[in-house]
N, C-alpha and C positions, 0 to 999 in steps of 0.2 A: 349140678345146676339144673333146675327144672325149666322146661321150655313151654311157655303158655302162648297160645295163638292169638295174641293181641298185639297191636302195633306198639303200644308202650312196652310191653314185656319183650316183644321181639327186639326192640332196641337194647334192652338190658342184656339180651343174649348176644347182641353184636359186640358186647364188651370183650368177647373172647374170640375174635376172628381176624384173619388176614394172611396174605402172602403175595408175591408178585403176580400181577395180572398176566404177565407174559407167559407164565407157566400154564395158564388156563386150567387151573386145578378144578374149577367149577364144572368142567365138561365131563368129568369121569363118571358121574352118576346122573346124566341128564335124560335118561329114558324112563318110561313108565315101569313101575315096580309093583306087580300084583302079588308077588310072593310074600310081601309084607302082610297081606290079609291073613293068610294061614299062619304066618309066624307069630302073630299076636293072639291067635285063637278065635278069629272070626268064624261064625257058623257057616255051614256049607251054602245055605241059601244067600247069605250075605256076600260070600266070596263070588257067587255067580252074579248077583245083582250089582255089585259095586266094582267089579273088575273093569279095567280101562283098556281099550284097544287104541293102538297108535293111529289107525286109519280113521279119519273123521266120518261121522254119520252125515247123512243128508240133512241140511239145516231145516228145522221145522218152520212153518209159516208163523209170523207174529200175530198173536191175538191179544189185544189189550183189554184190561179190565175196564169196562165201559163206565161204571159208576165213578171210579176214581178219576178217570181221564176227563169226565165232564166237570169235575171240581176244578181241575187244572185249567180247562179251557175258559172258565169264567174269569180267570185272572188274566189270561193272555191267549188270544186266538192264534191258531197256527198260521204261519206264513207259507204260502205256496211258492217255495223256492228250492230248486234242486241244489243240495249241498255239494261242495267240492270236496271230494274225499280221496286221499292218497291211496294208491293201489293196495298197500299192505294193511290198511286200517280195517278192522273187522266191522262189517256193516251193522248199524244199530239193530239190536234184536229185542231190546227192552222187554221187559218188565215182568209183571205177573200175568198169569193167564186166568181168565174167567172160566174155571172148570165147571162144566155143566153138572149140577147136582152136588157141588162141593159142600161138605158139612164138616165141622170140627168134630173130633172124637167126643163121645158123651162125657167123659171125665176130664176134658181139656180145661186147663186153668183159665179163669175169667181174666186174670191180670195179663195173660199172654194175648188174649183177644184184644184187650185194650191197647197193648203194646203194638199189635199189628196195625191198628187204626192209625197210630202215630207214625209208624215206619212206612206205611203204604205210600205216603206222599213223597218220601225220599226216593223210593224205587221208581215211581212213575216219572221222575225227572231225570233219571239216569240215561246217559248215552255213552256207549263205549268210546274210549279215547286211547286205545292201545294198538300196537302193531305186532304182527307176528315176528317172533324172535327179537323183539326189542329187549334191551338190557340196560339196567341202571347199576353202575358200579359206585360203591360208597366206601370211604374210609370211616372207621369208628374211632373216636377220640375220647380219652378219659384222662383227666389231670394233666392235660397238655401233651399226651403221648398218643400216637396212633397204635391202638392195641389190636386192631383187627380189620377185616374187610368183609363185605357182603356183595353178592350179585343178586339182583332181583330181575326176573324175566318172565315174559309171556311166550309160551311155547305153541300157541295156536290151538286149533280144535282137535279134540280126540273123540272117542265114542265110549258111552257107558249105557248098557242095556239098549243098544241101537239108537241112542239119542246123542246129539252133539253136546260136548262139554268143553269149556275153556280150561286150559291147563296153565297154572301159574307155578313158578318155582322160586325158591330162595336158597342160596348157599352161604354158609358162614364158616369162616376159618380163622383160627388164632394166629396172630403175628408170630414170627419165629422166636423173638426174644420172650414173648409172653408164654409161648408153648412150653418153655422150660419150667414155668410155674404151673400152668394148667393148659393142656392142649385140647382144642375143640375143633372138630371137623364134622359139621352137621349139614343136612340138606332137608328141604321141606317141599312137598308137592301138594297142591290143592286143585280140586276139580269143581267147577261151577257150572250149573245148568245154563246152557247158551241162551235159551229162550227167556228164562225167568230171572237169571242172574242171582240165584240163591245157591248156597254151598251144598255139595253132595258128599265130598270125601276130603279128608285132611290126612296127609301121610308124612310122618316125621321119622327121620333116622338121625340119632345123636351118637357120635363116637367121641368120647371124651377120656381124659386121663383116668378118672375114677369110676366111670360108668359107661355102659352102652344102653341106650334106650331106643326101643322101637314102639311107635305109637300110631294108631289109626283111629280116626273119628269118622263115623258114618252118619249121614243125615238122611233119614227116610222121609221124603216129602209127601208120601201118601198117608203115612201114619202120623206125621209131624212128631217124629221121635228120633232121638239120637242114641247111639251106642258107641262108646269109646273104649278101646282096648289098649293096654300098655304092658310091655314086657321090659323089665329093667334088670340088668345084670351088674351087680356091684359087689366087690370083694368076693367074687366067686359064687355069690348067691343070687338066685333068680326070683324075682317077684313079679306076679301078674296081677294087674288091677283092671277093673271094669267099672264104667260109669254109664248111667242111663238117665233119660229124662225127656220131657216134652220140649219142643222147640217152636219158636214163632214161625208163622208161615213166611214172613219176610225176615230173613236172617242170613248171615254170611259167616265164614270162618275168619280167623284173625289175620291171615295173610292176604286173602283176596279182598278184604275190606279196603286196602289201599287202592286197588283198581276201581272199586266202587266209588270211593271218594273222588278220584280223578275224573270220573264221568258225571259228576253232579254239576249244576250250573255255577256254584261257588261265587255268587254275587256277594259283594261286601255287605255284611249284616245278616246274611242267610244263616239259618240253623237247621240241622238235620238230625234225626234220630235213627241210629243204625244198630240193631241187635246183632251181637256177635256171640256165637256158641263155642264154648270151651269145656270139654269133658263133662257134659251134662249140666253145666251152669250157663246162665244167660248173662252176658255183659251188655249193658246198655251204653252205647257210645253216643254222646251228644257232641256233634261237630258244629263249631261256630266259625264263620269266616270273618276274621278280624280286620284285615287290611290288605292293601296292595302296596308293595314297597320294593325298592331295588336293594339287592344284597350282593355282597362279595363272597365268592367261593374260591376254592383252590384252582378252579379252571376258568375264573373270570366273573364278570358282573352279569346279573340276570334280573329281569323284572319278575317279581314273585307274588304269590298269593299266600298270605300268612293265615294258617288255620290252627285253631286250638281244639283238641279233643279231650273231653272230660269223660272218664269211664267209671262205671259203678255196676256191681252185680245187682240183679233183682233180688227181692226178698231182703235178706240181711246183707250188709256191705262186707263182703269177704276181702275185697281188694279194690281200691279205687285210686284215681290219680289223674293228673293232667299231663299232656305232652303237647308240644308245639311243633309244627312242621311247615315247611315252605315248598310250594309247588310252582313250577314255571308258569308264568302268566301267558300261555300260548295254547295252541291246539293240543299239544301233547300232555301238558300238565305233569311233567316229569318231576320226580322227587329230587329236590335240591339239597335240603337239609332237614334234620329232625333233632329234637332235643327233649330229653326226659330227665326229671330229677330222680335220684336214687338216695339211699340212706346216707351215703357219703358223696357229696358233690352232685354232679350230673354227667350224663353220658350223651354224646351227640354223634350223628352220622352226617357226612357231607359228600356230595357228589364229586367224583374225580374223573369220571369218564361216562360216556353214554353211547349207545348204538341204536 
């Protein structure tokens, strides 16, 4: 089973996850893993540049891109009111920086420049809505059965090249009865620039019945270039793959996009364009806020925001589709439920616990 860093595909992978929360299986690999860089074949300079340290760097001052902010201010003037923020919530650091002398590479694709213009407005409206060590626990259901479990968490600030980065994690595990058919025990770490909230590194470890996969995707924000490495061991044979390509200035990885969406205003009727990078390809996620509604879950009733995400790759359509998810209609915007259609039926994830 191939793991793609997209919310929709992420849910498909949840099809193979689960075990009792009390065993806290998700804590066994919750530390930064830099050995993965060398394991997949990253170059020496990449290992140095994208290595992550547990100790957070000093937070950089926020510098907002003036031109874009002026466009936003025409719609709604800022209100001079001190926000009430819980202790653990990360202070808003928003958005893109107006880098002095910034210029696109000479051979940078025109279509990605156009995509940047669309995505820029989404990033300028982003405000972090997550807490250090918050966790979202979800059951994954298929054909009426709970086939797996997932834990999504924010692990706080770390350091990369002496700059602060957000650390997001996801753990997936197959349910005991399903493991007899196909066992899956995967975890994913992503690192996002704290100041600009754009993806920097995506780190995947898959341990499954038929294969072991180690994958690292690196996003060079100076060159606007991604290099992805994958090492797959299957039937005793090892395959190494590499993908490369330009990336949008405003872009994110497929796991961290969930935290990006949570931080958007999400007013009913709003739409957002969010470029997601996956192994050298650009997925354009168009997010539409459909409605506010009360839903019943395994842990009770919640007021929710129903959001639909349509995804399609730029250039030719390699893979596209829709998924719907529900976020809590409060300050946390926690993931309550998600649903995606697959070839046979649909797969869903639903909250069973939160911290």
